[in-house]
Each structure stands twice: as structure tokens, then as C-alpha cells.
C-alpha positions, 0 to 999 in steps of 0.5 A, spaced: 138 904 279 137 903 287 137 909 291 141 906 296 146 903 291 146 910 288 147 914 295 153 909 297 157 910 290 156 918 291 159 917 298 165 914 295 166 918 289 165 924 293 170 922 298 175 920 292 174 926 289 175 931 295 182 927 297 184 927 290 182 934 289 186 936 295 192 932 293 192 936 286 190 944 289 195 943 295 200 942 289 197 947 285 198 952 291 205 949 292 208 950 285 205 958 285 205 961 291 211 957 295 216 954 289 215 960 284 218 964 290 224 960 292 226 958 286 228 965 284 234 964 289 237 958 286 244 958 282 245 954 277 248 948 281 242 948 286 237 948 280 240 942 277 240 939 284 233 940 286 229 941 281 230 933 278 229 931 284 223 935 287 219 937 281 218 929 278 215 927 285 211 933 286 208 933 279 206 925 280 201 928 285 199 934 281 198 930 275 194 924 278 190 928 283 187 932 277 186 926 273 182 922 279 178 929 281 176 930 274 173 923 273 170 922 280 167 929 278 164 927 272 161 920 275 158 925 280 155 930 275 153 923 271 150 920 278 147 927 281 145 931 276 143 926 270 141 921 273 138 925 278 134 929 273 136 936 277 139 939 271 133 942 267 127 945 270 121 941 271 117 944 265 123 944 260 122 941 254 129 939 253 131 932 255 136 929 260 140 926 255 141 933 250 142 936 257 148 932 259 150 932 251 150 940 253 154 939 260 160 934 257 160 936 250 160 944 253 166 942 257 171 939 252 168 946 247 170 950 253 177 948 253 178 948 246 176 955 246 180 957 252 186 953 249 186 958 242 184 964 246 190 963 250 195 961 245 193 967 241 193 972 247 199 969 251 203 976 251 196 980 252 195 978 259 190 984 261 186 983 255 186 976 255 183 976 262 178 981 260 176 977 254 175 971 258 171 974 263 166 976 258 165 969 255 164 967 263 159 972 263 156 969 257 156 962 259 153 964 265 147 967 262 147 962 257 147 956 261 142 959 265 137 959 260 137 952 260 139 949 266 137 950 273 141 955 278 144 949 282 146 945 275 148 952 272 153 953 278 156 946 278 156 946 270 160 952 270 165 949 276 165 943 271 168 946 265 173 950 269 175 943 272 175 940 265 180 946 262 184 945 269 185 938 268 186 939 261 192 944 262 195 939 267 196 934 262 196 937 255 200 943 256 203 943 263 206 936 264 209 936 257 213 942 258 215 940 265 218 934 263 222 937 258 224 943 263 226 938 268 230 933 262 234 940 260 235 942 267 238 935 270 243 935 263 245 942 265 242 946 259 238 952 259 230 950 258 227 953 252 224 959 255 218 958 250 216 952 255 217 955 261 212 960 259 207 956 257 207 952 263 207 957 268 202 961 264 197 955 264 199 953 272 197 961 273 190 960 270 189 954 274 190 958 280 186 963 278 180 958 276 180 954 283 178 959 287 171 961 284 171 953 282 171 951 289 165 956 291 162 952 285 162 945 288 159 948 295 154 952 292 148 947 292 148 948 299 146 955 298 140 956 294 140 964 296 145 965 290 143 960 286 135 960 286 133 967 283 133 970 277 139 974 277 144 967 279 148 968 272 150 975 274 151 973 281 155 967 279 159 971 274 160 977 280 163 971 284 168 969 279 171 976 279 171 976 286 175 969 286 180 972 282 181 978 286 182 974 292 187 970 288 191 976 286 191 978 293 194 970 294 199 972 289 201 979 292 202 976 299 206 970 296 211 975 293 211 979 299 217 979 305 211 976 310 211 968 308 219 969 309 220 973 315 215 969 319 221 963 318 226 968 320 222 971 326 221 963 328 228 961 328 230 968 331 226 967 336 227 960 338 231 958 344 239 958 343 241 951 346 246 951 352 
């Protein structure tokens, strides 16, 4: 491919990728850090009125943002890493085609394993998180033996992104459609559906913070260009999860609501 054509394609795909990602992750954070707290204050009438109006609109941008982020991310992966021959070390005997199969096929296998794991451990979150972290460590080490450090970082991020996008379209959106329909009809939504949608949305939130780091990590060879890159990546995933836990705690605290109340209280009164 002509380098100029490739550069323009990367520019367009990256632009769409970032804009779609903002729409997706922005709504993800709205659902988890804002709406999850506000909905606790609704009575039955408020839910029946607000949920059927708010949620379909928010979920529209949420699910399509996820899809376009994933598609453009896959295109960028193909252009920058597979076509650009940045996936495996120069002295590797592994062909570029095999590397692409590992990268893309591994993402699909990752979701399958994740889905089975969390169907079995949905009610054992701490144990499931521990198993998930060990799997992340094993995957990071395994990829470091095959890919370059830079490619290893971006592929773990792409696997997280694939799991997140699949959660949106295969678990969260189907459950939310039924929840919205039940709420609109004035009946109680299936508790199992609500639990599934909430848990998968929570997982997406936890994966999003380390995912963002892997997306920008190509600018920092200090973190991926050494023999311990897999351990550094695993540690950064753990740090990302701790940051997310802090954000959940902050969202559930009185501080976000108090700010609005203080602003209202401090506003000048009309004459």
C-alpha cells in the first residue's frame, strides 16, 4: 500500500476511533458514576416516566459508539501493526499472518473465556476478580513471548476492547431492552437481567481505565521496551482497577451531590 494512502487512512480511522470512543466511554461513565446513583432516588412513577425516555437515547450512543470504536480499532490494528510489520520482533520466525490470527483470534477466545468465567462466578465477584487478574498476568506473559513489547501492550488493550464491545451488544443491550420494556409497562424487571447488565457494565468500567493506557502506551517505550514489560503491564492493569474502585467510591459518596447543592445555595437570589 502506498505510504501516503496508509497515512490518510490511519488519520481517518484514528479520528473516528477517538470520537466514537468518547461517546462510548462517556456514556459508560454516566451510567456507572452518575445514573446508578440517581436512579436510587426514583419512585415507581419516576422510573416509569424517566427510564423509557432516558435509557433508549443513552443506549443508542452507547452501543453504536462501542461498535464504531471496535471496528476502527481493528482497522488500525491491521494497518499499523499487521500491515506495518510491528507485531513481532525482526528476528522472529513467526509470520505476519500467523501473528494476525493470534491477535484477532485471541480476542474472540478471550471473550469466550471471560463470558464462561463470569457466568460461573457472577455471585463471587472477589474470587472472579482474582482469577481474572491471574489470567491477565498469564496473557501478558504469553504475548510478551510472541510479540514486541509495543504490540503486546496494544493487543491486551484490544482484547479488553473486544470483551467490552461484546458485553455491550451481547449482554448489556439485550438485557436493557427487556428492562426498559418492563419498566414502561409498569412491571418489575427481571432481577437476573438487571444483575447481568449491571455486572457487565461494571466490568467494562474496570477494563476501560487500563484500556486507555494501552491505547497511548506506544508513546512510552520506557514501559514496554524492556524484559519486564509483561509485569509492568499487569501492574498497570491492577493500578487501573484501583483507580476505578476509587471512582466508584467517589460516585457513591455525598461529594458529587453536595457540590450541586452548595452551588444552588450560594447562587444569588433574584430580587
